[in-house]
C-alpha positions in Angstrom: -97.8 94.4 23.6 -101.5 94.7 24.2 -103.4 91.4 23.7 -107.0 91.4 22.6 -107.7 88.1 24.4 -105.9 88.4 27.7 -105.1 91.1 30.3 -103.2 91.0 33.6 -100.3 92.3 35.7 -97.3 91.2 37.7 -96.4 92.6 41.2 -93.8 92.0 43.9 -93.1 93.1 47.4 -89.8 92.6 49.3 -90.1 90.9 52.6 -89.8 93.0 55.8 -86.9 90.8 57.0 -84.9 91.5 53.8 -85.4 95.2 54.3 -84.1 95.1 57.9 -81.1 92.9 56.9 -80.4 94.9 53.7 -80.9 91.8 51.5 -81.9 92.0 47.9 -85.3 90.9 46.7 -84.9 87.2 46.0 -88.1 86.7 44.0 -88.2 87.5 40.3 -91.0 87.6 37.7 -91.7 88.3 34.0 -95.0 88.7 32.2 -95.0 88.9 28.4 -98.1 89.3 26.2 -98.0 88.6 22.4 -100.5 88.5 19.7 -102.2 85.2 20.5 -101.2 84.6 24.1 -98.8 85.2 27.0 -95.8 83.9 28.9 -95.7 84.3 32.7 -93.0 83.1 35.1 -92.1 83.6 38.8 -89.0 82.4 40.5 -88.1 82.3 44.2 -84.4 82.4 45.1 -83.6 80.2 48.1 -82.9 82.4 51.1 -80.0 80.3 52.2 -78.0 80.8 49.0 -75.7 83.8 48.6 -76.7 84.8 45.0 -80.2 83.3 44.7 -81.5 86.7 43.6 -79.3 86.4 40.5 -80.4 82.8 40.0 -84.1 83.7 40.0 -83.7 86.7 37.7 -81.7 84.6 35.2 -84.4 81.9 35.4 -87.2 84.3 34.5 -85.2 86.0 31.8 -84.4 82.8 29.9 -87.8 81.2 30.5 -89.3 84.0 28.5 -86.6 83.9 25.8 -86.7 80.2 25.4 -90.5 79.9 25.5 -90.9 82.4 22.6 -88.9 80.0 20.5 -90.4 76.8 21.8 -94.0 77.8 21.5 -93.6 78.2 17.7 -92.6 74.5 17.3 -95.1 72.1 15.8 -94.1 69.3 18.1 -93.6 70.5 21.7 -91.7 68.2 24.0 -91.9 69.2 27.7 -88.8 67.0 28.4 -86.8 68.8 25.8 -88.0 72.2 27.1 -87.0 71.4 30.7 -83.6 70.0 29.7 -82.7 72.9 27.4 -84.0 75.5 29.8 -81.8 74.0 32.6 -78.7 73.8 30.4 -79.2 77.5 29.4 -79.7 78.5 33.0 -76.5 76.7 34.1 -74.6 78.2 31.2 -75.5 81.8 32.1 -74.8 81.2 35.8 -71.3 79.8 35.0 -70.7 82.6 32.5 -71.4 85.1 35.3 -68.7 83.6 37.5 -71.0 82.6 40.3 -71.3 79.0 41.6 -74.4 77.1 40.7 -75.0 76.1 44.3 -75.1 79.7 45.3 -77.9 80.6 42.8 -80.6 78.0 43.5 -84.1 79.1 42.7 -87.6 77.6 42.2 -89.7 78.2 39.1 -93.3 78.4 38.1 -94.1 79.1 34.4 -97.1 79.3 32.1 -96.8 79.4 28.3 -100.1 80.1 26.5 -100.7 80.3 22.7 -104.0 80.5 20.9 -105.2 76.9 21.7 -102.9 75.4 24.3 -101.6 76.3 27.7 -98.5 74.7 29.3 -97.7 74.8 33.0 -94.3 74.1 34.5 -93.5 73.8 38.2 -90.2 73.2 40.0 -90.3 73.7 43.8 -92.8 75.6 46.0 -95.3 78.3 45.2 -98.5 77.7 43.2 -100.3 78.0 39.9 -104.1 78.2 39.8 -106.1 78.0 36.6 -109.9 78.9 36.8 -111.8 77.0 34.2 -115.4 76.5 33.0 -114.5 72.8 32.9 -112.4 72.0 36.0 -110.3 74.3 38.1 -106.6 73.4 38.4 -104.3 73.8 41.4 -100.6 73.1 40.9 -98.6 73.4 44.2 -96.1 71.8 46.5 -97.9 72.0 49.8 -96.8 69.2 52.1 -100.3 68.5 53.5 -99.4 69.4 57.1 -95.9 67.7 57.1 -92.7 69.6 57.7 -90.0 69.7 55.1 -87.2 72.1 54.6 -86.1 70.5 51.3 -87.2 72.5 48.3 -86.8 71.3 44.7 -84.9 73.9 42.8 -82.6 74.8 39.9 -79.1 73.6 40.5 -76.3 71.5 39.1 -78.4 68.5 38.5 -81.7 68.6 36.6 -84.0 65.7 37.6 -87.1 65.4 35.4 -88.9 63.8 38.3 -88.7 67.0 40.3 -90.7 68.9 37.6 -94.4 69.0 37.2 -95.8 69.7 33.7 -99.4 70.0 32.5 -100.9 70.7 29.1 -104.4 72.1 29.0 -107.0 73.4 26.5 -107.1 77.2 26.6 -110.8 77.1 25.5 -112.1 76.6 29.0 -109.6 78.7 30.9 -110.9 82.0 32.5 -108.0 83.2 34.7 -104.5 82.2 35.7 -102.6 83.0 38.9 -99.0 82.3 39.8 -97.3 83.2 43.1 -94.3 82.4 45.2 -94.6 80.7 48.6 -94.6 84.1 50.4 -98.3 84.1 49.4 -99.3 80.5 48.8 -98.0 79.3 52.2 -100.4 81.7 53.9 -103.5 80.4 52.1 -105.3 77.6 53.9 -105.7 74.4 52.0 -108.9 74.4 49.9 -109.0 78.2 50.0 -106.6 78.8 47.0 -109.3 78.5 44.3 -111.6 80.9 46.2 -108.7 83.4 46.6 -108.2 83.5 42.8 -111.9 83.5 42.1 -112.3 86.7 44.1 -109.6 88.3 42.0 -111.2 87.1 38.8 -114.5 88.6 39.9 -113.0 91.9 41.1 -110.8 92.5 38.0 -113.4 91.6 35.4 -113.8 95.1 34.2 -110.4 96.5 35.2 -107.7 97.6 32.8 -104.2 96.1 33.1 -103.1 99.3 34.9 -106.0 99.1 37.4 -105.3 95.4 38.1 -101.6 96.2 38.8 -102.4 99.1 41.2 -104.9 97.0 43.1 -102.6 94.0 43.4 -99.8 96.2 44.6 -102.1 97.6 47.3 -103.0 94.2 48.8 -99.6 92.6 48.4 -98.0 95.5 50.2 -100.5 95.1 53.0 -100.5 91.4 53.3 -102.8 90.6 56.3 -100.8 87.7 57.8 -98.8 89.2 60.8 -95.1 88.5 61.1 -94.8 87.1 57.6 -91.3 88.2 56.5 -90.9 86.5 53.1 -90.8 88.2 49.7 -94.1 88.1 47.8 -94.6 87.9 44.1 -97.8 87.3 42.1 -99.0 87.3 38.5 -102.6 87.4 37.5 -104.0 87.0 34.0 -107.6 86.8 32.9 -109.5 86.6 29.6 -110.9 89.9 28.4 -114.7 89.9 28.7 -114.4 87.1 31.4 -117.8 86.2 32.8 
């Protein structure tokens, strides 16, 4: 559905290593516009898990489905959202016959209605919101430290592993979500500038033009030897200045 307030696109590119090894794309995404807002979500299946591509696709599918119901509620509880989302994800994984531990995936989601925007993060990747008030960066960068432990969807849902923010839509100009195949290659302090460049470039673009341009640069990612899948969603206000 075309939205008179927002425009944007979602793109993905399978990692070179996955092509060589004949492995499925493990990233997944969904972008849904409706009358007064949008829902955007990206999920990165853990590479060490056999069916993580299934886990990430299920995560995106049910995030959109559940968000459409949740956003209409007068009282919105993030804890209830997170708990119910996780239960639904586990139910569908078990229904499929796969083991939960083989379907682990991260999640980044944005739910926006006419006045409010809700950000959800579990695991790596990043969300950037450009604002007239204060720019927002939500990420899991380790500040130079090494860690191979990624928070993700699994058997146990720990509220402490999730990050949740509620912000006023009034001041937001653009929103960007991406998996770590992109965010890990952006130097600290450069994330905002990266998204600002997109916001400036796509100011007068249509949704189709945004998608075509994003597909071009994501397919020609300039960091050599980076073999990970890459997924990104960019949304900006129409008439953004």
